[in-house]
MILOKOL-308911 format. One record per residue (C-alpha): residue in three letters; x, y, z. Coordinates in nm, 3 decimals. Example, Ala and Ser with C-alpha at 12.3 -4.5 7.8 and 13.67 -1.06 7.14 Angstrom:
# MILOKOL-308911
+------+---------+---------+---------+
: type :      px :      py :      pz :
+------+---------+---------+---------+
:  Ala :   1.230 :  -0.450 :   0.780 :
:  Ser :   1.367 :  -0.106 :   0.714 :
+------+---------+---------+---------+
# end
This chain:
# MILOKOL-308911
+------+---------+---------+---------+
: type :      px :      py :      pz :
+------+---------+---------+---------+
:  Met :  -0.580 :  -1.319 :  -1.410 :
:  Asn :  -0.607 :  -1.155 :  -1.068 :
:  Pro :  -0.909 :  -1.250 :  -0.856 :
:  Val :  -1.193 :  -1.011 :  -0.785 :
:  Thr :  -1.177 :  -0.900 :  -0.421 :
:  Val :  -1.508 :  -0.894 :  -0.232 :
:  Pro :  -1.440 :  -0.654 :   0.058 :
:  Phe :  -1.590 :  -0.664 :   0.405 :
:  Phe :  -1.483 :  -0.385 :   0.641 :
:  Ile :  -1.477 :  -0.467 :   1.012 :
:  Ser :  -1.326 :  -0.136 :   1.122 :
:  His :  -1.181 :  -0.136 :   1.475 :
:  Gln :  -1.343 :  -0.474 :   1.547 :
:  Gly :  -1.106 :  -0.671 :   1.767 :
:  Cys :  -0.850 :  -0.391 :   1.793 :
:  Pro :  -0.693 :  -0.393 :   2.141 :
:  His :  -0.550 :  -0.044 :   2.087 :
:  Thr :  -0.648 :   0.288 :   1.937 :
:  Cys :  -0.327 :   0.408 :   1.777 :
:  Val :  -0.253 :   0.780 :   1.771 :
:  Phe :  -0.314 :   0.803 :   1.396 :
:  Cys :  -0.614 :   0.578 :   1.360 :
:  Asp :  -0.979 :   0.614 :   1.282 :
:  Gln :  -1.068 :   0.313 :   1.069 :
:  Arg :  -1.426 :   0.430 :   1.032 :
:  Ile :  -1.312 :   0.742 :   0.850 :
:  Ile :  -1.060 :   0.549 :   0.641 :
:  Ser :  -1.303 :   0.280 :   0.528 :
:  Gly :  -1.625 :   0.479 :   0.527 :
:  Ser :  -1.776 :   0.196 :   0.732 :
:  Asn :  -1.897 :   0.170 :   1.090 :
:  Gly :  -1.744 :  -0.177 :   1.103 :
:  Ala :  -2.060 :  -0.362 :   1.205 :
:  Leu :  -2.025 :  -0.735 :   1.159 :
:  Leu :  -2.239 :  -0.885 :   0.885 :
:  Thr :  -2.461 :  -1.188 :   0.924 :
:  Ala :  -2.401 :  -1.507 :   0.727 :
:  Glu :  -2.695 :  -1.418 :   0.503 :
:  Gln :  -2.553 :  -1.074 :   0.429 :
:  Ile :  -2.211 :  -1.219 :   0.349 :
:  Ile :  -2.357 :  -1.473 :   0.105 :
:  Glu :  -2.579 :  -1.209 :  -0.055 :
:  Arg :  -2.289 :  -0.972 :  -0.118 :
:  Ile :  -2.073 :  -1.249 :  -0.262 :
:  Gly :  -2.359 :  -1.337 :  -0.497 :
:  Leu :  -2.380 :  -0.977 :  -0.620 :
:  Trp :  -2.007 :  -0.967 :  -0.691 :
:  Arg :  -2.018 :  -1.310 :  -0.855 :
:  Ala :  -2.281 :  -1.184 :  -1.099 :
:  Thr :  -2.046 :  -0.915 :  -1.233 :
:  Ser :  -1.706 :  -1.088 :  -1.212 :
:  Gly :  -1.725 :  -1.297 :  -1.528 :
:  Asp :  -1.485 :  -1.590 :  -1.520 :
:  Arg :  -1.255 :  -1.437 :  -1.259 :
:  Ser :  -1.210 :  -1.607 :  -0.923 :
:  Leu :  -1.341 :  -1.438 :  -0.609 :
:  Glu :  -1.132 :  -1.357 :  -0.304 :
:  Val :  -1.322 :  -1.261 :   0.011 :
:  Ala :  -1.130 :  -1.005 :   0.217 :
:  Phe :  -1.189 :  -0.883 :   0.571 :
:  Phe :  -1.023 :  -0.541 :   0.593 :
:  Gly :  -0.968 :  -0.313 :   0.888 :
:  Gly :  -0.986 :  -0.412 :   1.250 :
:  Thr :  -0.785 :  -0.703 :   1.385 :
:  Phe :  -0.946 :  -1.021 :   1.259 :
:  Thr :  -0.748 :  -1.261 :   1.477 :
:  Ala :  -0.817 :  -1.059 :   1.793 :
:  Leu :  -1.191 :  -1.108 :   1.755 :
:  Pro :  -1.340 :  -1.373 :   1.986 :
:  Glu :  -1.282 :  -1.713 :   1.828 :
:  Glu :  -1.654 :  -1.779 :   1.792 :
:  Ile :  -1.694 :  -1.458 :   1.588 :
:  Gln :  -1.401 :  -1.548 :   1.363 :
:  Ala :  -1.562 :  -1.887 :   1.307 :
:  Cys :  -1.901 :  -1.725 :   1.232 :
:  Leu :  -1.749 :  -1.494 :   0.973 :
:  Leu :  -1.565 :  -1.778 :   0.800 :
:  Ala :  -1.840 :  -2.041 :   0.828 :
:  Pro :  -2.062 :  -1.920 :   0.538 :
:  Leu :  -1.757 :  -1.921 :   0.311 :
:  Gln :  -1.677 :  -2.290 :   0.359 :
:  Pro :  -1.939 :  -2.433 :   0.118 :
:  Leu :  -1.847 :  -2.166 :  -0.137 :
:  Leu :  -1.480 :  -2.255 :  -0.107 :
:  Glu :  -1.558 :  -2.625 :  -0.153 :
:  Val :  -1.743 :  -2.570 :  -0.481 :
:  Gly :  -1.503 :  -2.302 :  -0.606 :
:  Thr :  -1.742 :  -2.006 :  -0.599 :
:  Val :  -1.487 :  -1.843 :  -0.369 :
:  Gly :  -1.122 :  -1.916 :  -0.438 :
:  Ser :  -0.957 :  -1.780 :  -0.123 :
:  Val :  -0.988 :  -1.557 :   0.183 :
:  Arg :  -0.774 :  -1.263 :   0.292 :
:  Ile :  -0.763 :  -1.109 :   0.640 :
:  Ser :  -0.586 :  -0.819 :   0.810 :
:  Thr :  -0.446 :  -0.830 :   1.160 :
:  Arg :  -0.181 :  -0.704 :   1.400 :
:  Pro :   0.162 :  -0.868 :   1.432 :
:  Asp :   0.107 :  -0.942 :   1.802 :
:  Cys :  -0.228 :  -1.116 :   1.745 :
:  Ile :  -0.115 :  -1.415 :   1.541 :
:  Asp :   0.074 :  -1.733 :   1.619 :
:  Ala :   0.151 :  -2.064 :   1.452 :
:  Asp :  -0.160 :  -2.244 :   1.580 :
:  His :  -0.389 :  -1.963 :   1.468 :
:  Val :  -0.229 :  -1.947 :   1.124 :
:  Ser :  -0.279 :  -2.322 :   1.086 :
:  Trp :  -0.648 :  -2.291 :   1.180 :
:  Leu :  -0.700 :  -2.002 :   0.939 :
:  Ser :  -0.534 :  -2.197 :   0.659 :
:  Lys :  -0.780 :  -2.483 :   0.710 :
:  Lys :  -1.063 :  -2.228 :   0.675 :
:  Gly :  -0.945 :  -2.111 :   0.334 :
:  Val :  -0.736 :  -1.811 :   0.434 :
:  Arg :  -0.449 :  -1.775 :   0.187 :
:  Thr :  -0.332 :  -1.417 :   0.251 :
:  Ile :  -0.269 :  -1.235 :   0.578 :
:  Glu :  -0.189 :  -0.865 :   0.581 :
:  Leu :  -0.004 :  -0.730 :   0.883 :
:  Gly :  -0.030 :  -0.374 :   1.009 :
:  Val :   0.343 :  -0.341 :   1.058 :
:  Gln :   0.361 :   0.041 :   1.025 :
:  Ser :   0.726 :   0.054 :   1.136 :
:  Met :   1.012 :  -0.172 :   1.237 :
:  Asp :   1.151 :   0.088 :   1.477 :
:  Asp :   1.049 :   0.017 :   1.836 :
:  Thr :   1.072 :   0.383 :   1.934 :
:  Val :   0.835 :   0.484 :   1.653 :
:  Leu :   0.597 :   0.202 :   1.747 :
:  Ala :   0.592 :   0.314 :   2.111 :
:  Glu :   0.536 :   0.681 :   2.025 :
:  Ser :   0.249 :   0.579 :   1.797 :
:  Gly :   0.076 :   0.369 :   2.062 :
:  Arg :   0.098 :   0.050 :   1.860 :
:  Gly :   0.141 :  -0.183 :   2.157 :
:  His :   0.371 :  -0.426 :   1.976 :
:  Thr :   0.736 :  -0.447 :   1.879 :
:  Ala :   0.935 :  -0.513 :   1.565 :
:  Ala :   1.013 :  -0.859 :   1.704 :
:  Asp :   0.640 :  -0.935 :   1.703 :
:  Thr :   0.632 :  -0.855 :   1.332 :
:  Leu :   0.926 :  -1.082 :   1.253 :
:  Asn :   0.762 :  -1.365 :   1.446 :
:  Ala :   0.427 :  -1.311 :   1.272 :
:  Ile :   0.584 :  -1.316 :   0.925 :
:  Arg :   0.773 :  -1.633 :   1.015 :
:  Cys :   0.455 :  -1.808 :   1.134 :
:  Ile :   0.258 :  -1.709 :   0.822 :
:  Lys :   0.533 :  -1.807 :   0.579 :
:  Ser :   0.592 :  -2.141 :   0.752 :
:  Glu :   0.230 :  -2.236 :   0.682 :
:  Gly :   0.278 :  -2.152 :   0.313 :
:  Leu :   0.049 :  -1.849 :   0.317 :
:  Thr :   0.108 :  -1.514 :   0.147 :
:  Val :   0.198 :  -1.228 :   0.380 :
:  Gly :   0.162 :  -0.858 :   0.314 :
:  Ala :   0.312 :  -0.575 :   0.517 :
:  Gln :   0.155 :  -0.233 :   0.559 :
:  Leu :   0.407 :   0.044 :   0.629 :
:  Met :   0.336 :   0.400 :   0.750 :
:  Pro :   0.626 :   0.636 :   0.687 :
:  Gly :   0.605 :   0.965 :   0.872 :
:  Leu :   0.479 :   0.844 :   1.211 :
:  Pro :   0.588 :   1.025 :   1.531 :
:  Gly :   0.961 :   0.977 :   1.576 :
:  Asp :   1.003 :   0.838 :   1.224 :
:  Thr :   1.267 :   0.964 :   0.982 :
:  Pro :   1.335 :   0.885 :   0.616 :
:  Thr :   1.627 :   0.669 :   0.732 :
:  Ser :   1.412 :   0.465 :   0.971 :
:  Ser :   1.136 :   0.432 :   0.708 :
:  Leu :   1.382 :   0.284 :   0.461 :
:  Ala :   1.526 :   0.060 :   0.733 :
:  Ser :   1.174 :  -0.064 :   0.813 :
:  Leu :   1.124 :  -0.149 :   0.448 :
:  Glu :   1.450 :  -0.343 :   0.434 :
:  Lys :   1.358 :  -0.541 :   0.745 :
:  Val :   1.018 :  -0.656 :   0.618 :
:  Leu :   1.169 :  -0.740 :   0.279 :
:  Ser :   1.441 :  -0.947 :   0.446 :
:  Ala :   1.179 :  -1.119 :   0.663 :
:  Gly :   0.996 :  -1.239 :   0.351 :
:  Ala :   0.701 :  -1.006 :   0.292 :
:  Asp :   0.537 :  -1.102 :  -0.039 :
:  Phe :   0.379 :  -0.763 :  -0.106 :
:  Leu :   0.352 :  -0.419 :   0.046 :
:  Arg :   0.111 :  -0.136 :   0.103 :
:  Ile :   0.264 :   0.205 :   0.176 :
:  Tyr :   0.040 :   0.448 :   0.362 :
:  Pro :   0.219 :   0.774 :   0.443 :
:  Thr :   0.089 :   0.911 :   0.771 :
:  Val :  -0.202 :   1.153 :   0.755 :
:  Val :  -0.359 :   1.350 :   1.037 :
:  Leu :  -0.724 :   1.253 :   1.069 :
:  Gln :  -0.976 :   1.466 :   1.250 :
:  Gly :  -1.054 :   1.348 :   1.603 :
:  Thr :  -0.740 :   1.140 :   1.655 :
:  Glu :  -0.464 :   1.179 :   1.910 :
:  Leu :  -0.235 :   1.275 :   1.622 :
:  Ala :  -0.473 :   1.560 :   1.537 :
:  Arg :  -0.438 :   1.689 :   1.893 :
:  Arg :  -0.058 :   1.670 :   1.873 :
:  Tyr :  -0.065 :   1.844 :   1.536 :
:  Ala :  -0.283 :   2.124 :   1.675 :
:  Ala :  -0.048 :   2.160 :   1.973 :
:  Gly :   0.255 :   2.178 :   1.744 :
:  Thr :   0.418 :   1.865 :   1.886 :
:  Phe :   0.383 :   1.663 :   1.565 :
:  Val :   0.493 :   1.780 :   1.221 :
:  Pro :   0.359 :   1.555 :   0.945 :
:  Leu :   0.519 :   1.482 :   0.611 :
:  Ser :   0.415 :   1.731 :   0.346 :
:  Leu :   0.285 :   1.598 :   0.017 :
:  Asp :   0.612 :   1.681 :  -0.161 :
:  Arg :   0.833 :   1.520 :   0.104 :
:  Gly :   0.604 :   1.220 :   0.121 :
:  Val :   0.622 :   1.167 :  -0.254 :
:  Ser :   1.002 :   1.196 :  -0.241 :
:  Leu :   1.021 :   0.932 :   0.032 :
:  Cys :   0.765 :   0.699 :  -0.124 :
:  Lys :   0.943 :   0.699 :  -0.458 :
:  Met :   1.253 :   0.564 :  -0.284 :
:  Leu :   1.051 :   0.300 :  -0.102 :
:  Leu :   0.876 :   0.198 :  -0.423 :
:  Gln :   1.197 :   0.180 :  -0.622 :
:  Arg :   1.364 :  -0.035 :  -0.356 :
:  Ala :   1.071 :  -0.277 :  -0.352 :
:  Met :   1.084 :  -0.296 :  -0.732 :
:  Gln :   1.454 :  -0.377 :  -0.719 :
:  Val :   1.378 :  -0.697 :  -0.525 :
:  Cys :   1.057 :  -0.770 :  -0.723 :
:  Val :   0.820 :  -0.728 :  -0.428 :
:  Pro :   0.499 :  -0.564 :  -0.552 :
:  Val :   0.363 :  -0.252 :  -0.385 :
:  Ile :  -0.009 :  -0.298 :  -0.434 :
:  Arg :  -0.112 :   0.042 :  -0.302 :
:  Ile :   0.042 :   0.376 :  -0.209 :
:  Gly :  -0.178 :   0.609 :  -0.004 :
:  Leu :  -0.517 :   0.567 :   0.153 :
:  Gln :  -0.806 :   0.524 :  -0.086 :
:  Ala :  -1.020 :   0.833 :  -0.130 :
:  Asp :  -1.389 :   0.779 :  -0.057 :
:  His :  -1.676 :   0.961 :   0.107 :
:  Gly :  -1.516 :   0.918 :   0.450 :
:  Leu :  -1.168 :   1.037 :   0.354 :
:  Asn :  -1.165 :   1.389 :   0.215 :
:  Thr :  -1.027 :   1.738 :   0.265 :
:  Glu :  -1.242 :   1.783 :   0.576 :
:  Ser :  -1.141 :   1.463 :   0.755 :
:  Val :  -0.772 :   1.484 :   0.653 :
:  Leu :  -0.620 :   1.777 :   0.842 :
:  Ala :  -0.260 :   1.741 :   0.723 :
:  Gly :   0.000 :   1.497 :   0.598 :
:  Cys :   0.090 :   1.325 :   0.275 :
:  Trp :  -0.249 :   1.263 :   0.119 :
:  His :  -0.376 :   1.287 :  -0.237 :
:  Pro :  -0.657 :   1.089 :  -0.400 :
:  Ala :  -0.408 :   0.963 :  -0.661 :
:  Leu :  -0.092 :   0.945 :  -0.452 :
:  Gly :   0.031 :   0.629 :  -0.621 :
:  Gln :   0.031 :   0.795 :  -0.961 :
:  Leu :   0.213 :   1.099 :  -0.823 :
:  Val :   0.486 :   0.871 :  -0.687 :
:  Arg :   0.525 :   0.668 :  -1.006 :
:  Ser :   0.520 :   0.983 :  -1.219 :
:  Gln :   0.802 :   1.129 :  -1.011 :
:  Leu :   1.018 :   0.824 :  -1.084 :
:  Tyr :   0.971 :   0.864 :  -1.459 :
:  Tyr :   1.026 :   1.239 :  -1.437 :
:  Asp :   1.355 :   1.185 :  -1.254 :
:  Leu :   1.467 :   0.927 :  -1.511 :
:  Val :   1.405 :   1.156 :  -1.807 :
:  Lys :   1.564 :   1.450 :  -1.626 :
:  Arg :   1.879 :   1.248 :  -1.563 :
:  Phe :   1.933 :   1.152 :  -1.925 :
:  Val :   1.786 :   1.443 :  -2.125 :
:  Ser :   1.973 :   1.770 :  -2.091 :
:  Pro :   1.815 :   2.116 :  -2.105 :
:  Gly :   1.774 :   2.236 :  -2.461 :
:  Gln :   1.733 :   1.887 :  -2.606 :
:  Ser :   1.430 :   1.743 :  -2.783 :
:  Ala :   1.339 :   1.382 :  -2.710 :
:  Thr :   1.091 :   1.111 :  -2.793 :
:  Val :   1.024 :   0.894 :  -2.489 :
:  Cys :   0.881 :   0.546 :  -2.549 :
:  Cys :   0.718 :   0.356 :  -2.263 :
:  His :   0.484 :   0.067 :  -2.196 :
:  Pro :   0.124 :   0.175 :  -2.275 :
:  Ala :   0.020 :   0.115 :  -1.912 :
:  Arg :   0.276 :   0.373 :  -1.798 :
:  Gln :   0.213 :   0.643 :  -2.059 :
:  Ser :   0.005 :   0.858 :  -1.823 :
:  Asp :   0.274 :   0.825 :  -1.554 :
:  Val :   0.547 :   0.942 :  -1.792 :
:  Ile :   0.334 :   1.235 :  -1.904 :
:  Gly :   0.238 :   1.317 :  -1.545 :
:  Met :  -0.093 :   1.403 :  -1.387 :
:  Lys :  -0.254 :   1.680 :  -1.592 :
:  Arg :   0.062 :   1.674 :  -1.808 :
:  Ser :   0.270 :   1.798 :  -1.515 :
:  Asn :   0.587 :   1.613 :  -1.619 :
:  Leu :   0.570 :   1.753 :  -1.972 :
:  Arg :   0.528 :   2.105 :  -1.834 :
:  Ser :   0.818 :   2.063 :  -1.590 :
:  His :   1.047 :   1.936 :  -1.864 :
:  Ala :   0.940 :   2.225 :  -2.089 :
:  Glu :   1.033 :   2.470 :  -1.813 :
:  Arg :   1.389 :   2.342 :  -1.828 :
:  Gly :   1.395 :   2.367 :  -2.207 :
:  Val :   1.320 :   2.005 :  -2.295 :
:  Gln :   1.064 :   1.941 :  -2.567 :
:  Met :   0.935 :   1.588 :  -2.528 :
:  Gln :   0.676 :   1.363 :  -2.684 :
:  Val :   0.566 :   1.033 :  -2.532 :
:  Val :   0.470 :   0.730 :  -2.740 :
:  Pro :   0.366 :   0.378 :  -2.633 :
:  Asp :   0.579 :   0.072 :  -2.701 :
:  Val :   0.443 :  -0.269 :  -2.597 :
:  Ala :   0.790 :  -0.421 :  -2.626 :
:  Leu :   0.911 :  -0.232 :  -2.319 :
:  Asn :   0.877 :  -0.349 :  -1.961 :
:  Arg :   0.672 :  -0.128 :  -1.732 :
:  Asp :   0.979 :   0.000 :  -1.551 :
:  Glu :   1.157 :   0.096 :  -1.875 :
:  Ile :   1.164 :   0.392 :  -2.111 :
:  Thr :   1.354 :   0.438 :  -2.436 :
:  Ile :   1.485 :   0.791 :  -2.492 :
:  Gln :   1.540 :   0.890 :  -2.852 :
:  Thr :   1.737 :   1.209 :  -2.913 :
:  Glu :   1.912 :   1.344 :  -3.219 :
:  Asn :   2.229 :   1.155 :  -3.129 :
:  Ser :   2.118 :   0.836 :  -2.955 :
:  Thr :   1.848 :   0.584 :  -2.871 :
:  Val :   1.894 :   0.423 :  -2.528 :
:  Thr :   1.667 :   0.223 :  -2.297 :
:  Tyr :   1.675 :   0.299 :  -1.926 :
:  Ser :   1.502 :   0.154 :  -1.619 :
:  Ile :   1.370 :   0.328 :  -1.311 :
:  Val :   1.485 :   0.019 :  -1.119 :
:  Ser :   1.854 :   0.030 :  -1.210 :
:  Asp :   1.927 :   0.372 :  -1.357 :
:  Leu :   1.809 :   0.599 :  -1.077 :
:  His :   2.019 :   0.654 :  -0.767 :
:  Tyr :   1.871 :   0.846 :  -0.477 :
:  Ser :   2.016 :   0.992 :  -0.159 :
:  Ile :   1.818 :   0.996 :   0.163 :
:  His :   1.915 :   1.363 :   0.196 :
:  Glu :   1.682 :   1.442 :  -0.096 :
:  Val :   1.375 :   1.393 :   0.127 :
+------+---------+---------+---------+
# end
C-alpha cells in the first residue's frame, strides 16, 4: 500500500536561479513561506487522523531544499525525527536541483530520514539547459543521480519537454539518459508559458513557440511508452491544476487539467486503431482501472473510432494487465499491449 504524502510547499526557497519558465508560486498555489515546527507537527497530525493504517511520507516540494542554509534544512527536518523514531512518519521526500547535492549531503539527509530525492532535471541537453537559464549541466544530473543511488535512496527525475531549443529528438534522448543513469521514477511536465515569466515575454515577442496540446500529447505518449518498456513508473504527467494554475495564469503550451489521462487514452486509441480496421465491430476488454482511458475523456476515443466506421464496446477484465487490451472481432480474439505492440516514429510529433 502506497504511503500518504503530507505535502509542504517551499516554493522558490533556496533557488539560486529563476529559470525562464518558472513561477513556483503559481504552480503550487503557495507563497512558499517556511513553516514552524509547530505548524509542521500540526499538519502531520491532521493527515494522520484521516490516513487510516497507511504510512505517512512527509514531502518538501518546490524550491531547492538542499540549497537552503543548513540551519534551515535542519530546522525543517528536526520536528520529524521523533515521529520517524516512533513510526508516525515513515519517510521524507525532498526536491532539489542536480547541482545542489553531493555525496556528503546525501549521507546527511539519509540519516535524517530522507528516502526519496526528486531532481529537477528538465533536460539532458546542455544547449537547452543554457537557453532555459537552468545554471547546471547534464553532467551535474548524472553526478547527482550517482550520489543518491550510492546511498541507497530512491531518485526521481522531472523532465520538461518543449523548453527553448528542445526538440522531440532531444526530449527522447533526455529520457534515455536519465533512465540509463538509474532514475527510479519520472515526472513529465511539458513546458507551459506562465504569466509574468521570461518565457511569457519571449512568447509575446514571437521568439518562443511552445508545444501545442496535440503535439505535447503526441510526444508525451512516446515518453510514457518508453518508460513503461523499462518498467520505470511515470508518477505524473502535466502540472496539477489548482487555484493558482488556470486558464488565466497559463498563457500557452501543453496544459490540460487531466493531461495524464489524455496521454494514456491516446496510447489505447492508437492500439485499437492499429488492430481494428474501418468497418469492423469489436469488443475491447481491458483492466477495470484503464476502462475510462480506453473509452477516452468524454467518450472521445469511442467517437473517433465511430468516425472511421468502427463500432466498439469496452468491457472490464481483471485478468488483464493494465497495459493490455483484448480485441474480440468476428474472426479473432487477440491480446495486445501498448508496451510492445505500438511502434512510433519521432516524425509523428
